[in-house]
C-alpha positions as CSV (number, residue, x, y, z in Angstrom):
1,M,228.9,-1.9,-37.7
2,T,225.2,-2.4,-36.1
3,E,224.2,-6.4,-36.0
4,R,221.4,-5.4,-37.9
5,A,223.2,-3.7,-40.9
6,Q,225.5,-7.3,-40.6
7,S,222.9,-9.4,-40.8
8,T,221.7,-7.7,-43.9
9,S,225.1,-6.2,-45.1
10,T,225.3,-9.2,-48.4
11,E,221.1,-8.2,-49.2
12,R,221.8,-6.5,-52.9
13,A,221.7,-2.6,-52.9
14,L,217.9,-0.8,-52.6
15,R,217.6,1.3,-55.7
16,L,216.5,4.5,-55.5
17,G,215.7,6.4,-58.0
18,T,216.2,10.6,-58.0
19,R,216.0,12.6,-61.5
20,R,219.7,14.0,-62.4
21,S,219.9,17.8,-61.7
22,K,222.3,18.9,-58.2
23,L,219.3,19.5,-56.1
24,A,217.2,16.1,-57.0
25,M,220.4,14.3,-56.2
26,A,221.5,16.6,-52.6
27,Q,217.7,15.6,-51.0
28,S,217.6,11.9,-52.3
29,G,221.5,11.2,-51.0
30,H,219.5,11.8,-47.7
31,V,216.7,9.5,-48.0
32,A,219.8,7.4,-49.0
33,E,221.3,8.1,-46.3
34,A,218.5,7.9,-43.8
35,V,217.5,4.1,-45.3
36,R,220.3,2.8,-45.0
37,R,221.0,3.5,-41.2
38,L,217.3,2.5,-41.2
39,T,217.5,-1.2,-42.9
40,G,221.5,-1.8,-43.5
41,R,221.5,-2.0,-47.0
42,P,223.1,-0.1,-49.1
43,V,221.1,2.2,-51.1
44,E,222.1,3.5,-54.8
45,L,221.4,6.3,-56.5
46,V,219.5,5.5,-60.5
47,E,219.4,8.7,-62.5
48,I,216.7,9.3,-64.3
49,T,215.5,12.2,-66.7
50,T,212.0,13.3,-66.6
51,Y,210.2,15.1,-69.5
52,G,210.2,18.4,-67.6
53,D,213.8,18.4,-66.9
54,T,214.5,18.0,-71.8
55,S,212.1,20.3,-72.4
56,R,213.0,24.1,-72.1
57,E,209.3,25.3,-72.5
58,H,207.6,27.1,-69.3
59,L,206.0,24.6,-67.0
60,A,202.2,26.2,-68.3
61,Q,203.1,24.8,-71.3
62,I,204.1,21.7,-71.1
63,G,201.3,21.6,-69.2
64,G,203.2,21.3,-64.9
65,T,201.1,18.7,-63.9
66,G,203.4,15.2,-63.5
67,V,206.4,16.4,-65.4
68,F,208.7,15.2,-62.8
69,V,207.3,12.6,-61.6
70,T,205.9,10.6,-64.5
71,A,209.4,8.7,-65.1
72,L,210.1,7.8,-62.6
73,R,206.8,6.5,-61.5
74,E,207.0,4.5,-65.0
75,A,211.0,2.6,-63.4
76,L,209.5,2.2,-60.5
77,L,206.2,0.2,-61.7
78,A,209.2,-1.6,-64.5
79,G,211.1,-2.7,-62.0
80,E,213.9,-0.7,-62.6
81,V,214.0,1.0,-59.2
82,D,212.5,0.1,-55.6
83,F,211.8,3.8,-55.1
84,A,212.0,6.9,-55.8
85,V,212.1,10.7,-54.2
86,H,209.9,13.4,-55.6
87,S,210.2,16.9,-54.5
88,L,206.8,16.6,-53.2
89,K,205.4,19.9,-54.8
90,D,205.3,18.7,-58.2
91,L,203.6,15.1,-56.9
92,P,199.9,15.5,-59.5
93,T,197.4,15.7,-56.5
94,A,195.8,12.0,-57.8
95,Q,197.6,8.6,-56.2
96,P,197.8,5.6,-58.6
97,D,196.5,2.7,-56.8
98,D,199.5,0.1,-57.4
99,L,202.6,3.3,-56.3
100,V,201.9,4.4,-52.4
101,L,202.8,7.1,-50.8
102,A,205.7,5.5,-48.3
103,A,207.1,8.5,-46.6
104,V,206.5,12.1,-46.1
105,P,209.5,13.6,-44.2
106,L,209.5,16.4,-41.7
107,R,209.5,19.8,-44.0
108,E,212.5,22.3,-44.9
109,D,211.6,25.9,-43.8
110,P,209.0,26.1,-46.6
111,R,209.3,30.3,-47.8
112,D,210.5,31.6,-50.9
113,V,213.6,33.7,-50.6
114,L,215.1,36.6,-52.6
115,V,218.9,36.3,-54.1
116,A,218.9,39.6,-55.6
117,R,222.1,42.3,-56.4
118,D,223.9,44.3,-53.6
119,G,221.5,42.1,-51.5
120,L,219.2,43.7,-51.7
121,T,215.8,42.2,-49.9
122,L,211.8,42.7,-51.3
123,D,211.1,46.2,-50.1
124,R,213.8,47.7,-51.1
125,L,213.8,46.8,-54.4
126,P,214.6,50.0,-57.1
127,D,211.4,51.3,-59.0
128,G,211.3,48.9,-62.6
129,A,213.1,46.5,-60.9
130,R,212.7,42.7,-63.6
131,V,212.5,39.9,-61.0
132,G,212.5,36.5,-62.5
133,T,210.9,33.5,-61.5
134,G,208.9,30.4,-63.3
135,S,205.6,29.8,-61.2
136,P,203.0,32.0,-62.0
137,R,201.9,32.0,-58.1
138,R,205.1,33.3,-56.9
139,M,204.7,36.2,-60.3
140,A,201.0,36.5,-58.8
141,Q,201.7,37.5,-55.7
142,L,204.7,39.3,-55.9
143,N,203.1,41.6,-58.4
144,A,200.2,42.3,-56.1
145,Y,202.7,43.1,-52.8
146,A,204.3,45.3,-55.6
147,R,201.0,47.1,-56.1
148,D,199.9,47.0,-52.3
149,H,202.8,48.9,-52.1
150,G,203.5,51.2,-54.6
151,L,206.1,49.9,-56.2
152,R,206.5,48.6,-60.3
153,I,208.4,45.9,-60.6
154,E,208.8,43.7,-64.0
155,T,208.1,39.2,-63.0
156,V,209.7,37.8,-66.1
157,A,209.4,34.3,-66.6
158,I,212.0,31.9,-66.6
159,R,213.9,28.4,-66.5
160,G,215.9,26.2,-65.2
161,N,218.4,24.6,-62.3
162,V,219.5,26.8,-59.5
163,D,222.8,28.0,-61.2
164,T,220.9,29.2,-64.4
165,R,218.6,31.5,-62.3
166,I,220.8,33.5,-59.9
167,G,223.6,33.2,-63.4
168,Y,220.5,35.6,-63.9
169,V,221.0,37.5,-61.1
170,R,225.5,38.1,-61.2
171,S,225.3,38.6,-65.5
172,G,222.4,41.5,-64.1
173,E,220.3,40.4,-67.2
174,L,217.6,40.6,-63.9
175,D,217.4,42.5,-60.6
176,A,216.5,39.4,-58.1
177,V,215.0,36.2,-58.3
178,V,213.3,33.8,-56.3
179,L,213.3,30.3,-55.1
180,A,212.1,28.0,-52.7
181,A,214.2,28.0,-49.2
182,A,214.3,24.1,-48.9
183,G,216.2,24.7,-52.5
184,L,219.1,26.5,-51.0
185,N,219.6,24.8,-48.0
186,R,219.6,21.1,-49.2
187,I,222.7,22.5,-51.1
188,G,224.0,24.6,-48.7
189,R,223.7,28.1,-50.8
190,I,221.0,29.0,-48.4
191,D,223.6,32.2,-48.1
192,E,223.1,33.4,-51.3
193,A,219.1,34.7,-50.4
194,T,219.2,38.6,-49.4
195,D,216.1,38.1,-48.1
196,F,213.4,35.4,-46.9
197,L,209.7,36.2,-47.9
198,P,206.8,35.5,-45.0
199,A,204.1,33.6,-45.7
200,D,202.2,36.6,-45.5
201,T,203.9,38.0,-48.4
202,V,203.9,35.3,-50.2
203,L,202.3,31.9,-49.7
204,P,204.3,29.0,-51.0
205,A,203.3,25.8,-53.5
206,P,201.5,23.1,-51.5
207,G,203.9,20.5,-50.5
208,Q,206.8,23.2,-50.9
209,G,209.9,22.5,-48.9
210,A,208.5,18.5,-48.9
211,L,209.9,15.1,-50.3
212,A,207.8,12.4,-51.3
213,I,209.0,8.6,-51.0
214,E,207.2,6.4,-52.9
215,C,207.4,3.3,-53.4
216,P,205.4,-0.3,-55.5
217,A,201.7,-0.9,-53.8
218,A,202.5,-4.6,-53.9
219,D,206.3,-4.4,-51.5
220,A,204.9,-4.3,-48.4
221,A,208.4,-5.3,-46.2
222,L,209.5,-2.4,-48.0
223,A,206.6,0.5,-47.4
224,A,206.7,-0.3,-44.2
225,A,210.6,0.4,-44.1
226,L,210.4,3.8,-45.6
227,A,207.6,4.6,-43.1
228,Q,209.9,5.0,-40.5
229,L,211.3,8.0,-41.8
230,D,207.7,9.6,-41.6
231,H,206.7,12.6,-40.1
232,E,202.6,12.6,-39.0
233,H,202.3,16.7,-38.1
234,T,204.3,17.2,-41.9
235,R,202.2,14.7,-43.6
236,A,198.7,16.3,-41.8
237,A,199.8,19.3,-43.2
238,V,200.9,19.0,-46.6
239,T,197.7,17.2,-46.9
240,A,195.8,19.6,-46.7
241,E,197.6,21.6,-48.7
242,R,197.5,19.0,-51.6
243,S,193.5,17.9,-51.0
244,L,193.2,21.9,-51.4
245,L,194.7,22.6,-54.6
246,A,192.4,19.2,-55.4
247,A,189.3,20.7,-54.6
248,L,190.5,23.8,-56.5
249,E,191.2,20.9,-59.7
250,A,194.6,23.3,-60.1
251,G,197.7,21.9,-61.5
252,C,201.2,22.5,-60.2
253,S,201.8,25.4,-62.4
254,A,198.4,26.9,-61.3
255,P,198.6,30.0,-59.8
256,V,198.3,28.8,-56.4
257,G,199.8,29.3,-53.1
258,A,198.8,27.0,-49.9
259,L,200.2,26.5,-46.7
260,A,198.9,24.5,-42.7
261,E,201.0,25.2,-39.8
262,V,200.7,23.7,-36.4
263,L,200.1,26.2,-34.6
264,P,201.4,26.3,-30.7
265,G,199.2,25.5,-27.9
266,G,198.7,23.6,-24.4
267,E,200.7,20.6,-23.7
268,D,198.0,18.0,-24.9
269,V,196.2,20.6,-27.3
270,H,197.3,21.7,-30.9
271,E,195.7,23.6,-33.7
272,M,196.2,23.9,-37.3
273,R,196.3,26.4,-39.7
274,L,195.6,25.9,-43.2
275,R,195.8,29.8,-45.5
276,G,195.0,29.6,-48.9
277,V,195.5,31.7,-52.2
278,V,195.2,32.2,-55.9
279,G,195.3,35.3,-58.4
280,T,195.6,36.5,-61.3
281,T,199.3,36.1,-62.1
282,D,199.5,40.3,-63.0
283,G,198.5,41.0,-59.3
284,S,195.6,42.5,-59.7
285,T,192.9,39.9,-57.8
286,L,193.9,37.9,-55.1
287,V,191.3,35.3,-53.2
288,Q,193.4,34.8,-49.9
289,L,191.6,33.2,-47.2
290,S,192.1,30.9,-44.3
291,T,190.9,28.0,-41.5
292,T,191.6,27.1,-38.6
293,G,190.5,23.4,-37.0
294,P,192.1,20.3,-34.3
295,V,195.7,19.0,-35.9
296,P,193.3,16.1,-38.5
297,T,195.5,13.4,-37.7
298,P,193.4,10.9,-39.3
299,H,194.5,11.2,-43.1
300,D,191.1,12.2,-44.0
301,G,190.6,14.4,-41.6
302,A,193.1,16.5,-43.5
303,V,191.7,16.3,-46.2
304,A,188.5,17.8,-44.9
305,L,190.4,20.9,-43.7
306,G,191.1,21.2,-47.5
307,R,188.5,21.0,-49.1
308,E,186.5,23.0,-46.7
309,L,189.2,25.7,-47.2
310,A,188.7,25.6,-50.8
311,A,184.8,25.3,-50.5
312,E,185.7,29.2,-49.2
313,M,187.7,30.1,-51.9
314,L,185.8,28.8,-55.3
315,A,182.7,30.6,-53.1
316,K,185.2,33.5,-53.7
317,G,185.8,33.2,-57.1
318,A,188.6,31.6,-57.4
319,A,187.7,29.5,-60.2
320,G,187.7,32.4,-62.3
321,L,191.3,33.4,-61.4
322,M,192.8,30.3,-62.9
323,G,194.8,30.1,-65.6
324,E,195.6,26.3,-65.9
325,R,193.9,23.4,-64.9
326,A,194.4,20.2,-64.2
327,L,193.4,17.1,-66.7
């Protein structure tokens, strides 16, 4: 035990608020261990049920934005937990004044993956294949891909945890489902993916693969401790992606994809490329654009990059393609 851990071991345990799902518990467990190492204090997980966990309606029907987050934030503000871990893609783009996004750790693989019967890949799906996803964003891009490549697929709206979704494939009800690579990685099941979908084919959701660690703004000491888990380039990337989403006035269940990546360069020269897509769920129309600029280390620079690309996309007709608007 380190000297720091010995000196703080008598302090009460930090309470980490988390959703109850297997994936949420796994990713919160990783964060809890990192916080224990940083602070020397014990961390206990406090399971919280959100509206998105109990409702069986599709996300577009229940509003999408904030349905997995609100209960956790209420627990933070009520003092029931000290900090919370979210999947960053679930966070509304507006940050409450009384809560602070203390850290965005190093991002996992942001791509989507296919889990298909018989080891099938996207380009080898049979004619008329049924592909399950709960995401209008994925539907739009999968249907556009199929149209462009002369394929005929049927995208089927589904909900449920990883076991439920993969179960549709194992039972033969669906030929394939699309999931986030990061989620499968975090629960140790990435080997079940039969195809990794490149961002050129399916752009991920803004913030996909990243975690958000949030705590009350009034707890400056805890915020400072958690900030040590922040990853600068991941923070810049997801800030740009979420700025794009906000400028499009789109909710997290809207058919919007975005990905910002730091491009390799010289020793001291780095650029960031931000790509965005908006489409109709049948794939008949997509607006897909990108922009590149210096890596925006200040927060305002990343916000500006997202707004710049959003303005270009809106000028190309993106607003008319989004059925889900932010409330």
